[in-house]
C-alpha positions in Angstrom: 75.8 -158.6 -4.7 75.4 -162.0 -6.4 73.6 -162.0 -9.7 70.3 -163.8 -10.3 70.6 -165.3 -13.8 68.1 -167.1 -16.1 69.6 -169.4 -18.8 67.2 -170.6 -21.5 68.3 -173.9 -22.9 69.9 -177.0 -21.3 72.1 -178.1 -24.3 75.9 -177.5 -24.5 76.2 -173.7 -23.9 73.7 -173.3 -21.0 75.2 -175.9 -18.6 78.7 -174.9 -19.5 78.0 -171.3 -18.6 76.3 -172.4 -15.3 79.4 -174.4 -14.3 81.7 -171.4 -14.9 79.4 -168.9 -13.2 79.0 -171.0 -10.1 82.7 -171.8 -9.8 83.4 -168.1 -9.9 80.8 -167.1 -7.4 79.1 -169.8 -5.3 76.5 -167.2 -4.3 75.1 -166.9 -7.8 71.5 -167.9 -8.3 71.1 -169.7 -11.6 67.9 -171.1 -13.2 68.1 -173.1 -16.4 64.7 -173.7 -18.2 64.4 -176.3 -20.9 61.3 -176.5 -23.1 61.5 -180.3 -23.4 60.6 -182.7 -20.6 64.1 -184.0 -20.3 67.6 -183.5 -21.6 67.8 -183.7 -25.4 70.5 -186.3 -25.8 69.9 -187.1 -29.5 72.2 -185.7 -32.2 75.2 -186.6 -34.3 79.0 -186.5 -33.7 80.5 -183.2 -32.7 84.1 -182.2 -32.8 86.3 -181.1 -29.8 88.8 -178.7 -31.3 91.2 -175.9 -30.7 90.1 -173.4 -28.0 87.2 -175.7 -27.0 89.7 -178.3 -25.8 91.7 -175.7 -23.8 88.5 -174.4 -22.1 87.3 -177.9 -21.2 90.8 -178.6 -19.8 90.5 -175.4 -17.6 87.0 -176.7 -16.5 88.5 -180.1 -15.6 86.2 -181.9 -18.0 88.5 -182.8 -20.9 89.5 -186.2 -19.6 85.8 -187.1 -19.1 85.0 -186.0 -22.6 87.9 -188.0 -24.0 86.7 -191.1 -22.2 83.4 -190.8 -24.2 85.0 -190.1 -27.6 84.0 -192.3 -30.5 86.3 -194.5 -32.5 86.2 -193.0 -36.0 89.4 -193.7 -38.0 88.9 -191.6 -41.0 86.7 -191.0 -44.1 86.4 -193.0 -47.3 84.9 -191.9 -50.5 82.8 -194.6 -52.2 81.4 -195.3 -55.6 78.0 -196.8 -56.3 79.3 -200.4 -55.7 80.8 -199.4 -52.4 84.4 -199.5 -53.7 86.8 -197.1 -51.9 88.0 -194.3 -54.2 89.8 -192.1 -51.8 90.7 -192.2 -48.1 91.2 -189.3 -45.6 92.7 -189.8 -42.1 92.2 -188.1 -38.8 92.8 -184.4 -38.1 95.1 -184.0 -35.1 93.9 -181.6 -32.4 95.0 -178.1 -33.0 95.7 -178.6 -36.8 93.6 -177.9 -39.8 93.6 -180.8 -42.2 91.3 -181.7 -45.1 89.2 -184.4 -43.5 85.9 -185.0 -41.8 87.3 -186.8 -38.7 88.9 -184.9 -35.8 91.1 -186.4 -33.2 88.5 -185.9 -30.5 84.9 -186.5 -31.5 82.0 -187.2 -29.1 78.3 -187.8 -29.6 76.3 -184.7 -28.8 74.1 -186.5 -26.3 77.2 -187.6 -24.3 78.6 -184.1 -24.2 75.2 -182.7 -23.0 75.0 -185.3 -20.2 78.6 -184.7 -19.1 78.0 -181.0 -18.7 74.7 -181.5 -17.0 76.0 -184.0 -14.5 79.1 -181.9 -13.9 76.9 -178.8 -13.1 74.7 -180.8 -10.7 77.8 -182.4 -9.0 79.4 -179.0 -8.5 76.2 -177.5 -7.1 75.9 -180.4 -4.6 79.5 -180.0 -3.6 79.1 -176.3 -2.9 76.0 -177.0 -0.8 77.9 -179.6 1.2 80.8 -177.3 1.7 78.5 -174.4 2.5 80.7 -172.4 0.2 77.9 -170.1 -0.8 74.2 -169.3 -0.6 73.6 -169.6 -4.3 71.9 -172.4 -6.2 71.6 -174.0 -9.6 68.1 -175.2 -10.5 66.9 -176.9 -13.7 63.3 -176.6 -14.7 62.1 -178.8 -17.6 59.0 -178.6 -19.7 59.0 -174.9 -19.3 59.4 -171.9 -21.7 59.4 -168.1 -21.7 56.2 -166.5 -22.9 57.1 -162.8 -22.3 60.1 -160.6 -21.6 60.0 -157.0 -20.2 63.2 -155.2 -19.7 64.0 -152.3 -17.4 67.2 -150.6 -16.3 68.3 -153.1 -13.6 66.7 -156.3 -14.8 64.3 -158.4 -16.9 60.7 -159.4 -15.9 60.0 -162.8 -17.3 56.7 -164.6 -17.7 56.9 -168.4 -18.0 54.6 -170.9 -19.7 53.2 -172.1 -16.3 52.1 -168.5 -15.5 54.9 -167.7 -13.1 56.5 -164.3 -13.2 60.0 -163.6 -11.9 62.6 -160.9 -12.2 66.3 -161.6 -13.2 69.4 -159.6 -13.4 70.3 -161.2 -16.7 68.6 -163.5 -19.2 70.9 -165.7 -21.3 69.4 -167.1 -24.6 71.1 -170.5 -25.1 68.1 -172.1 -26.8 69.7 -172.9 -30.1 69.6 -171.9 -33.8 65.8 -171.4 -33.7 65.9 -169.4 -30.4 62.5 -168.1 -29.3 64.2 -165.9 -26.7 66.2 -164.1 -29.5 63.0 -163.4 -31.4 61.3 -162.0 -28.3 64.2 -159.8 -27.3 65.4 -158.6 -30.7 62.1 -158.7 -32.7 60.9 -160.7 -35.7 62.8 -158.7 -38.3 66.2 -159.0 -36.7 65.5 -162.7 -35.9 64.7 -163.4 -39.6 67.7 -161.5 -40.9 70.1 -163.4 -38.7 69.5 -166.7 -40.6 71.9 -167.0 -43.5 70.9 -170.1 -45.6 73.7 -172.2 -47.2 71.3 -173.6 -49.7 71.6 -177.1 -48.3 68.9 -179.2 -46.6 69.9 -182.0 -44.2 68.4 -184.9 -42.3 70.1 -186.8 -39.5 69.1 -190.1 -37.8 70.4 -193.4 -36.6 69.8 -197.0 -37.7 71.2 -200.3 -36.4 74.7 -201.1 -37.8 75.3 -204.1 -39.9 78.2 -206.5 -40.1 81.2 -204.9 -41.8 80.6 -201.3 -40.8 83.9 -200.4 -39.1 85.5 -197.2 -37.8 85.6 -195.4 -41.2 83.0 -192.8 -42.1 81.7 -193.3 -45.6 80.7 -190.6 -48.1 78.7 -191.2 -51.3 77.6 -188.7 -53.9 74.6 -189.2 -56.2 73.3 -187.2 -59.2 70.7 -184.6 -58.4 73.0 -182.8 -55.9 72.7 -185.4 -53.2 75.3 -186.5 -50.6 75.1 -189.4 -48.1 77.4 -189.8 -45.2 77.4 -192.7 -42.6 79.3 -192.8 -39.4 79.4 -195.9 -37.2 82.5 -195.0 -35.1 82.6 -198.4 -33.3 79.1 -197.9 -31.9 76.1 -200.2 -32.2 74.2 -197.6 -34.2 75.1 -196.1 -37.6 74.6 -192.4 -38.0 73.1 -191.3 -41.3 73.5 -187.8 -42.7 71.6 -186.8 -45.8 72.6 -183.5 -47.5 71.0 -182.1 -50.6 70.9 -179.0 -52.7 68.1 -180.3 -54.8 64.3 -180.0 -54.1 65.0 -177.0 -51.9 61.7 -175.3 -52.1 59.7 -178.5 -51.5 61.9 -179.4 -48.5 61.8 -175.9 -47.0 58.0 -176.1 -46.8 57.9 -179.5 -45.2 59.7 -178.5 -41.9 56.4 -177.2 -40.5 54.8 -180.6 -41.1 54.9 -183.6 -38.8 58.1 -185.7 -38.7 56.5 -188.5 -40.8 55.9 -186.0 -43.6 59.5 -184.8 -43.4 60.7 -188.4 -43.6 58.5 -189.0 -46.7 60.0 -185.9 -48.3 63.6 -187.0 -47.8 62.8 -190.6 -48.8 61.3 -189.2 -52.1 64.3 -186.9 -52.6 66.8 -189.8 -52.2 64.9 -192.7 -53.8 67.0 -194.4 -56.5 70.2 -192.6 -55.4 72.2 -195.9 -55.5 74.8 -197.5 -53.2 73.0 -198.5 -49.9 70.4 -195.7 -49.9 67.5 -198.1 -50.0 68.7 -199.7 -46.7 69.3 -196.3 -45.2 65.8 -195.0 -46.2 64.2 -198.2 -44.9 65.9 -197.5 -41.5 64.7 -193.9 -41.6 61.1 -195.0 -41.7 61.3 -196.6 -38.2 64.0 -194.4 -36.5 63.1 -192.4 -33.5 65.7 -189.7 -33.6 65.1 -188.1 -37.0 65.8 -184.4 -37.3 65.8 -182.3 -40.5 66.4 -178.6 -41.3 67.7 -176.1 -43.7 71.4 -175.7 -43.1 72.5 -172.2 -42.3 74.4 -169.9 -40.1 73.1 -167.5 -37.4 74.9 -164.1 -37.7 73.6 -161.5 -35.2 74.9 -157.9 -35.6 74.8 -157.6 -31.8 75.1 -160.3 -29.1 73.0 -158.6 -26.5 70.2 -156.1 -26.1 69.7 -154.5 -22.7 70.0 -157.4 -20.2 69.3 -160.2 -22.6 72.4 -161.8 -24.1 72.7 -164.5 -26.8 75.0 -167.5 -26.4 76.0 -170.4 -28.6 73.9 -171.3 -31.7 71.3 -168.7 -30.7 73.9 -166.0 -31.5 76.5 -167.5 -33.9 75.7 -170.9 -35.1 78.5 -171.6 -37.6 76.8 -174.6 -39.4 77.7 -178.3 -39.3 80.1 -177.8 -42.2 82.6 -175.9 -40.1 82.8 -178.5 -37.3 83.2 -175.5 -34.8 79.8 -175.5 -33.2 80.8 -176.7 -29.7 84.0 -174.6 -29.8 82.0 -171.5 -30.4 79.6 -172.5 -27.6 82.5 -173.0 -25.2 84.3 -169.8 -26.2 81.1 -167.8 -25.7 80.3 -169.4 -22.3 83.9 -168.9 -21.1 84.2 -165.3 -22.1 80.7 -164.3 -20.9 81.3 -166.0 -17.5 84.7 -164.4 -17.3 83.5 -160.9 -18.0 80.6 -161.2 -15.6 83.0 -162.5 -12.9 85.4 -159.6 -13.6 82.9 -156.8 -13.6 80.5 -158.0 -10.9 77.3 -156.1 -10.8 78.2 -153.9 -13.8 76.3 -156.2 -16.2 76.4 -153.6 -19.1 80.2 -153.5 -19.0 80.4 -157.3 -18.8 78.2 -157.7 -21.9 80.2 -155.1 -23.8 83.4 -157.0 -23.0 81.8 -160.3 -24.0 80.8 -158.8 -27.4 84.3 -157.3 -28.0 86.4 -160.3 -26.9 84.3 -163.2 -28.2 83.5 -161.6 -31.6 86.9 -162.1 -33.4 87.1 -165.9 -33.0 83.4 -166.4 -33.7 83.7 -164.4 -36.9 86.8 -166.4 -37.9 85.0 -169.8 -37.4 81.9 -168.6 -39.3 84.1 -167.8 -42.3 82.9 -170.4 -44.8 83.5 -170.1 -48.5 79.9 -170.8 -49.5 80.5 -170.0 -53.2 82.4 -173.2 -53.5 79.9 -175.3 -51.5 78.0 -176.2 -54.7 81.1 -178.0 -56.1 80.5 -180.8 -53.6 77.0 -181.3 -54.8 77.2 -182.2 -58.6 74.0 -182.5 -60.5 75.2 -184.9 -63.1 77.1 -188.2 -63.3 79.9 -186.4 -65.1 80.2 -183.9 -62.3 80.4 -186.7 -59.7 83.2 -188.4 -61.7 85.2 -185.1 -61.7 84.6 -184.6 -58.0 85.8 -188.1 -57.2 88.9 -187.7 -59.3 89.7 -184.4 -57.5 89.1 -186.0 -54.1 91.5 -188.9 -55.0 94.2 -186.4 -56.0 93.7 -184.4 -52.8 93.8 -187.5 -50.6 97.2 -188.4 -52.1 98.8 -184.9 -52.2 97.6 -183.4 -49.0 99.5 -185.7 -46.6 102.7 -185.0 -48.5 102.4 -181.2 -48.7 100.7 -180.4 -45.4 102.8 -178.5 -42.9 101.5 -177.7 -39.3 101.2 -174.0 -38.6 103.6 -172.6 -36.1 102.4 -172.5 -32.5 102.4 -168.7 -32.4 100.0 -168.6 -35.4 97.3 -170.7 -34.0 94.9 -167.8 -34.0 92.8 -166.4 -31.1 94.2 -167.0 -27.7 91.9 -167.9 -24.8 92.1 -165.0 -22.3 93.0 -165.7 -18.7 90.3 -165.0 -16.1 91.6 -165.6 -12.6 88.2 -164.6 -11.4 86.8 -167.9 -12.7 89.0 -169.8 -10.3 89.7 -172.6 -12.8 92.6 -174.9 -13.4 95.6 -173.2 -14.9 
């Protein structure tokens, strides 16, 4: 009997899972609810790497993703005057190099739209072919207000007062998942967040003449780091990372966006280089987002018939560059296990936990004790960091050796039940 599945969140993981589930069983009934009134297409560059690329190829979407990739040619380290002190190139797909830029990078909003449109196109095609009685439905401006589990399903109450029963609820609603909190409780929800001690703000401003394909990184005293990424686009992405003013910034996230902007402007005032221009642009930008950087580490990925997917379960943090890869691994394995085990949801969720956990743990392995070295507090510390980066930029290309193919880590399992491209 086909499953009736609720997916909470229309970002990366939710639509990817829907595509895979419907491909495997056209009779599946899938509802995706999104608390915003439309797709959230804002966000910074994300990396398409390793197993994420392989899964997108199996889904037949990698060529489309590639056609939207940005044109970033590397990363340069700058001093206060804007002089280049070190240069890092591009990290080829499947390799692990010391650089910010991957071979395939795409704006988060483009990736979200590609997956969303692909899910709708597939749903329409299945209807036209009369390949099944299932359906995929998106419902925007809607949230969950209550969950009640029983042996064979979940009773869900929505923000519009509707009540429905589902065979499975998938929490794909991001790092701050409300569904996770409802299903696992406040204590487990709070314990899952592991702070990295860094606060970040992201936004876009109009590019100026001379901003090419290189990303730029600039460090300032007071444990402040500024990164800009233009990537051949008309807008320049600005990323502000700081390990200073932590307590003050932590409190401001509950305030309106304008207050958050003021707090970051105060934290970065007088930092040097082009920060005054960047802060001026921040005041009028419309896509500002700020948060405390951390990882989500859940001891268990499911409880009863509520399962966590993507950042809601195992957000690796922006510093790993593996966010979309973890989302795609999770969606692929969860869909594969559900397709393989049919109505035995408990067995499928157990398989998902066992198979997806090893690569997720690997990609969440971040040496946080060394993170502070990239945020010097003094001018002397910045001088030492820049000298070190210059040495690494010269030595790494000479000493690097690609890993042998057989040592590339976790292998994507085959699920013939998903009926994907080989």
